[in-house]
C-alpha positions in Angstrom: -20.0 -53.6 84.6 -20.8 -49.9 84.4 -20.6 -47.8 87.5 -22.2 -44.5 88.5 -20.6 -41.6 86.5 -22.9 -38.7 87.4 -21.9 -36.2 90.2 -25.6 -36.0 91.2 -26.8 -37.9 94.3 -29.8 -40.1 94.5 -32.7 -38.5 96.5 -34.6 -40.5 99.1 -37.8 -39.2 100.6 -38.2 -40.6 104.2 -35.6 -41.3 106.9 -37.3 -44.3 108.5 -36.3 -47.9 108.2 -37.0 -48.1 104.5 -35.2 -44.8 103.7 -32.2 -45.7 105.7 -31.9 -49.1 104.2 -32.3 -47.6 100.7 -29.5 -45.1 101.4 -27.2 -48.0 102.4 -28.1 -50.1 99.4 -27.4 -47.1 97.1 -24.1 -46.4 98.8 -23.0 -50.0 98.2 -23.7 -49.4 94.5 -21.4 -46.4 94.5 -23.9 -43.5 94.8 -24.0 -40.5 97.1 -27.4 -40.1 98.7 -29.5 -37.3 100.1 -32.2 -38.3 102.6 -35.2 -36.0 103.4 -37.1 -36.5 106.6 -40.2 -34.5 107.6 -39.6 -34.9 111.3 -37.4 -32.6 113.2 -35.0 -35.4 114.1 -34.2 -38.9 112.8 -35.8 -41.6 114.9 -38.5 -44.3 115.0 -41.6 -44.6 117.1 -43.1 -47.9 117.9 -42.0 -50.9 120.0 -40.8 -54.4 119.0 -40.8 -56.0 115.6 -40.1 -59.5 114.5 -37.3 -60.3 112.0 -37.4 -63.4 109.9 -34.3 -65.0 108.2 -35.1 -62.9 105.1 -34.5 -59.8 107.0 -31.1 -61.0 108.2 -30.1 -61.8 104.6 -31.0 -58.2 103.8 -29.0 -56.8 106.7 -26.0 -58.8 105.7 -26.3 -57.4 102.1 -26.4 -53.9 103.5 -23.3 -54.5 105.7 -25.2 -54.1 109.1 -25.9 -57.7 109.9 -23.6 -57.8 112.9 -24.9 -54.5 114.3 -28.5 -55.8 114.1 -27.7 -59.2 115.5 -26.0 -57.5 118.5 -29.3 -55.8 119.3 -31.6 -58.7 118.7 -33.1 -61.5 120.9 -33.0 -64.8 119.1 -36.1 -66.8 119.9 -36.5 -70.5 120.5 -39.9 -70.8 118.9 -43.0 -69.1 117.7 -46.2 -70.1 119.4 -50.0 -69.5 119.1 -52.5 -70.2 121.8 -56.3 -69.8 121.9 -57.0 -67.0 124.3 -60.3 -68.5 125.3 -59.3 -71.9 126.5 -55.4 -71.9 126.3 -55.2 -74.5 123.6 -51.9 -74.5 121.8 -52.9 -74.0 118.1 -49.4 -74.2 116.7 -45.7 -74.1 117.6 -42.8 -73.5 115.2 -39.3 -74.2 116.6 -36.8 -71.6 115.5 -33.8 -73.6 116.6 -30.7 -74.8 114.8 -32.8 -76.8 112.3 -34.7 -73.7 111.4 -31.4 -71.8 110.9 -30.0 -74.5 108.8 -33.1 -74.6 106.6 -33.3 -70.8 106.0 -29.7 -69.8 106.5 -30.4 -67.3 109.2 -32.2 -67.0 112.6 -35.6 -65.7 113.7 -35.3 -62.8 116.1 -37.2 -60.0 117.9 -35.9 -56.5 118.3 -37.0 -53.0 119.2 -37.9 -51.0 116.1 -35.6 -48.2 117.1 -32.7 -50.6 117.3 -33.2 -51.7 113.7 -33.3 -48.1 112.6 -30.2 -47.2 114.7 -28.2 -50.0 113.0 -29.2 -48.7 109.5 -28.6 -45.1 110.3 -25.2 -45.9 111.9 -24.2 -47.8 108.7 -25.4 -44.9 106.5 -23.5 -42.3 108.5 -20.3 -44.4 108.7 -20.3 -44.6 104.9 -19.7 -40.8 104.6 -21.8 -40.8 101.5 -25.2 -40.1 103.0 -26.5 -36.6 103.8 -29.6 -36.4 106.0 -31.9 -33.3 106.0 -34.5 -33.2 108.8 -37.5 -30.8 108.9 -37.7 -31.3 105.1 -41.0 -32.1 103.5 -41.0 -32.8 99.7 -43.6 -30.6 98.2 -43.0 -30.6 94.4 -41.3 -33.0 92.0 -40.0 -32.3 88.5 -38.4 -34.7 86.1 -36.3 -34.8 83.0 -35.0 -37.8 81.1 -31.8 -37.7 83.2 -32.7 -36.2 86.6 -35.3 -35.4 89.2 -35.6 -32.1 91.0 -37.6 -31.8 94.3 -38.7 -28.7 96.1 -39.2 -28.7 99.9 -42.0 -26.9 101.6 -39.7 -24.1 102.6 -38.6 -23.5 99.0 -35.2 -25.3 99.0 -34.6 -27.3 95.8 -32.5 -30.5 95.3 -31.5 -32.3 92.1 -30.7 -35.9 91.9 -30.4 -38.9 89.5 -33.7 -40.4 90.8 -36.2 -40.1 93.7 -36.9 -43.1 95.9 -40.1 -42.5 97.9 -39.7 -44.3 101.2 -42.0 -41.8 102.9 -44.2 -44.2 104.7 -47.9 -45.2 104.9 -49.1 -41.7 104.2 -46.6 -41.1 101.4 -46.7 -37.6 99.8 -45.1 -39.0 96.6 -47.7 -41.9 96.3 -50.5 -39.3 96.7 -49.0 -37.3 93.8 -48.6 -40.3 91.4 -51.3 -42.8 92.6 -53.8 -40.9 94.7 -55.5 -44.0 95.9 -57.5 -44.1 99.2 -56.4 -46.0 102.3 -58.4 -49.0 103.4 -59.1 -48.4 107.1 -59.5 -51.8 108.7 -61.3 -50.9 111.9 -58.6 -52.9 113.8 -56.9 -51.0 116.5 -53.4 -51.9 117.8 -52.1 -50.9 121.2 -48.3 -51.2 121.6 -46.1 -50.8 124.7 -42.8 -51.9 126.2 -42.7 -53.3 129.8 -39.7 -53.7 132.0 -38.6 -57.3 132.9 -39.3 -56.7 136.6 -42.9 -55.9 135.9 -43.6 -58.8 133.5 -45.2 -62.0 134.7 -42.8 -64.8 135.3 -45.1 -67.4 133.8 -45.0 -65.6 130.4 -41.2 -64.9 130.3 -40.9 -67.2 127.3 -38.0 -66.8 124.8 -40.6 -66.8 122.0 -42.7 -64.7 119.7 -46.0 -65.5 121.3 -49.6 -64.8 120.3 -52.9 -65.4 122.0 -55.8 -65.3 119.5 -59.4 -64.6 120.5 -62.7 -63.5 119.0 -62.1 -60.2 117.3 -58.8 -59.7 119.2 -55.3 -61.0 119.9 -52.4 -60.3 122.2 -48.6 -60.6 121.4 -45.6 -60.7 123.7 -41.9 -61.3 123.3 -38.6 -60.2 124.9 -36.5 -57.3 123.8 -33.0 -55.9 124.6 -31.5 -59.0 126.1 -34.7 -59.9 127.9 -34.6 -56.7 130.0 -37.8 -55.5 128.4 -40.9 -57.2 126.9 -42.9 -56.1 124.0 -46.7 -56.1 124.5 -49.1 -55.7 121.6 -52.9 -56.0 121.7 -55.3 -55.7 118.8 -59.1 -55.5 118.7 -61.9 -54.6 116.4 -63.0 -51.1 117.2 -66.7 -50.4 118.1 -66.3 -46.9 116.5 -65.5 -45.5 113.1 -61.7 -45.2 112.9 -59.4 -42.8 111.1 -55.9 -43.9 110.1 -53.4 -42.6 112.6 -51.5 -42.8 115.9 -52.7 -41.3 119.2 -52.1 -41.8 122.9 -53.9 -44.9 124.2 -56.4 -45.3 127.0 -56.0 -48.1 129.5 -59.8 -48.0 130.1 -60.5 -48.5 126.4 -58.2 -51.4 125.9 -59.4 -53.2 129.0 -63.0 -53.0 127.8 -62.3 -55.2 124.8 -60.8 -58.2 126.5 -63.5 -59.5 128.9 -63.8 -63.1 127.7 -60.3 -64.4 127.5 -58.1 -66.3 130.0 -56.6 -64.5 132.9 -53.1 -65.6 131.9 -53.4 -63.7 128.7 -55.6 -60.9 129.9 -53.1 -59.8 132.5 -50.9 -58.5 129.7 -53.2 -55.5 129.2 -52.8 -54.4 132.8 -49.0 -54.2 132.6 -48.1 -51.0 130.6 -48.0 -47.7 132.2 -48.8 -46.0 128.9 -49.8 -47.1 125.4 -49.6 -45.9 121.9 -52.7 -46.5 119.8 -52.6 -47.2 116.1 -55.8 -47.3 114.0 -54.6 -49.5 111.2 -55.1 -49.4 107.4 -53.6 -50.8 104.3 -54.1 -50.1 100.6 -55.0 -52.2 97.6 -51.9 -53.7 96.0 -50.9 -51.8 92.8 -48.8 -53.0 89.8 -47.0 -49.8 89.1 -44.6 -48.2 91.5 -42.3 -46.4 89.1 -43.0 -43.2 87.3 -40.1 -42.1 85.2 -37.2 -41.6 87.6 -39.4 -41.8 90.7 -40.3 -45.1 92.4 -42.0 -46.1 95.6 -40.5 -48.3 98.3 -41.6 -49.9 101.6 -44.9 -48.7 103.1 -45.2 -46.1 100.4 -45.4 -48.9 97.9 -47.2 -51.6 99.8 -48.7 -50.5 103.2 -49.9 -53.6 105.1 -51.5 -54.7 108.3 -49.2 -56.2 111.0 -50.5 -59.8 110.8 -47.6 -61.2 108.8 -45.0 -59.4 111.0 -43.2 -58.4 107.8 -43.7 -54.7 107.2 -40.2 -53.6 108.1 -38.7 -56.7 106.6 -40.4 -56.0 103.2 -39.0 -52.4 103.2 -35.4 -53.7 103.8 -35.9 -56.3 101.1 -37.1 -53.6 98.7 -33.9 -51.6 99.3 -31.6 -54.6 98.7 -33.5 -55.5 95.6 -33.3 -52.0 94.2 -29.5 -52.1 94.7 -29.2 -55.4 93.0 -31.4 -54.2 90.1 -29.1 -51.3 89.5 -26.1 -53.6 89.4 -27.9 -56.1 87.1 -29.0 -53.2 84.8 -25.4 -51.7 84.7 -26.8 -48.6 86.4 -29.3 -47.8 83.6 -32.0 -46.2 85.9 -34.9 -46.8 83.6 -34.2 -50.5 83.3 -33.2 -50.9 86.9 -36.4 -49.3 88.3 -38.5 -51.4 86.0 -36.7 -54.6 87.1 -37.0 -53.6 90.8 -40.8 -53.1 90.4 -41.3 -56.4 88.6 -39.2 -58.2 91.2 -41.2 -56.9 94.1 -44.9 -56.3 93.2 -46.2 -59.9 93.5 -44.2 -60.7 96.6 -45.3 -57.6 98.5 -48.9 -57.9 97.3 -48.9 -61.5 98.7 -47.9 -60.0 102.1 -50.7 -57.5 102.0 -53.3 -60.0 101.0 -52.0 -62.7 103.4 -52.1 -60.2 106.2 -55.8 -59.6 105.7 -56.5 -63.3 105.7 -54.2 -63.9 108.7 -56.2 -61.3 110.6 -59.3 -63.2 109.9 -57.8 -66.4 111.1 -56.4 -64.9 114.3 -59.8 -63.3 115.2 -62.1 -66.2 114.4 -65.1 -66.9 116.5 -67.7 -69.6 116.7 -67.2 -72.6 114.4 -64.5 -70.7 112.5 -62.5 -70.6 115.7 -62.7 -74.4 116.0 -61.6 -74.7 112.4 -58.6 -72.4 113.1 -57.6 -74.4 116.1 -57.6 -77.6 114.0 -55.6 -76.1 111.1 -52.1 -77.1 112.3 -52.9 -80.1 114.5 -50.1 -82.6 114.3 -48.0 -80.6 111.9 -44.3 -81.4 112.1 -41.7 -78.6 112.1 -40.6 -79.6 108.6 -44.2 -79.0 107.3 -44.3 -75.6 109.0 -40.9 -74.8 107.3 -42.2 -75.9 103.9 -45.3 -73.6 104.4 -43.1 -70.5 105.0 -40.4 -71.3 102.5 -41.8 -68.7 100.1 -41.4 -66.1 102.8 -38.2 -66.9 104.7 -36.4 -68.4 101.7 -35.8 -64.9 100.1 -32.1 -63.9 99.8 -29.9 -61.7 97.7 -29.2 -64.4 95.1 -32.9 -64.9 94.3 -34.2 -61.4 94.9 -34.5 -60.5 91.2 -35.9 -63.8 90.0 -39.5 -62.7 89.7 -38.5 -59.6 87.8 -36.1 -61.4 85.4 -38.8 -64.0 84.7 -41.3 -61.2 83.9 -38.9 -59.5 81.6 -37.6 -62.6 79.8 -38.8 -62.9 76.2 -41.4 -65.5 75.5 -40.0 -68.8 74.2 
């Protein structure tokens, strides 16, 4: 198999989870990497995220599986309750049977701890150079390289540019220029210390309370010393995509008609971060010459499938595998990567929209939602999520290879 022969690095726009994972995937294929981050320092905002078995397959492929496991809380189950009457809508055990089925556990973790594991791995490789305070402003291409110019005039040349620059991607704006689809759904996120969290909700589970036009999520973090609290509601006002400081008065005003056991969650945080959410319509082309999109830049999604970070890490692993399978022919590899990822990530985006509707059902729709999974066995739940959690390194290129195979 061919290996990288150029002295040029690969350029990665964005130093978040997707960018750090991409840097690691490229290093493991023999490349040097330069990562460009707009912020003054490398770090992640946010709170907890959920990691399915697919994410752990990806972490293992990137060589940071043990780092990530050491910072994770492994849940016993996932559970959904109706926030109006307390009815248990569905419960999925994430026990040993789950691990046997999918080859890895389900876990919850602080977003910053995922990022830390990836950045540590990148720095330990000695092959990743990170530039902060660097915003990519211009992009030029030839048949064999990409040159980017930062806002301050510095220029960098590389074999390719991987745009992992997030939901408001500068690179996507240049090549696609499509509008965001603002949902009108607002998410408040906070982390609460164990001592301040209600004893009756200290479940070792990814837990969700679903109500009319709203829902609440909670689960443990950092060895159970903290708890993640997330609440979502349909805003009464016109929203603009972005993150601001939250208002306790605002969030309390949206949760008047739900059970006290669930409603107490919104009284716990001392401060909130407020996300006005959006996604974009799925697109079939991510690659433009030697430039390609990755993670939220390629497929920004709402949070309802709990897979945004997982998809970015999968993207990175798939890109690395595509390079290996294409013997480091960048044109072939980027096309294979795109074909392998477009349908899967579009399914996440579209499923997220539908799941948001299911979570927030009211009236008769709420009754239908509560009846959807009645009597369902764990095995039937596992069958339903096989498409999602069954992803791994050995099958990550299957969709792309199928698309590229000649017709019989």
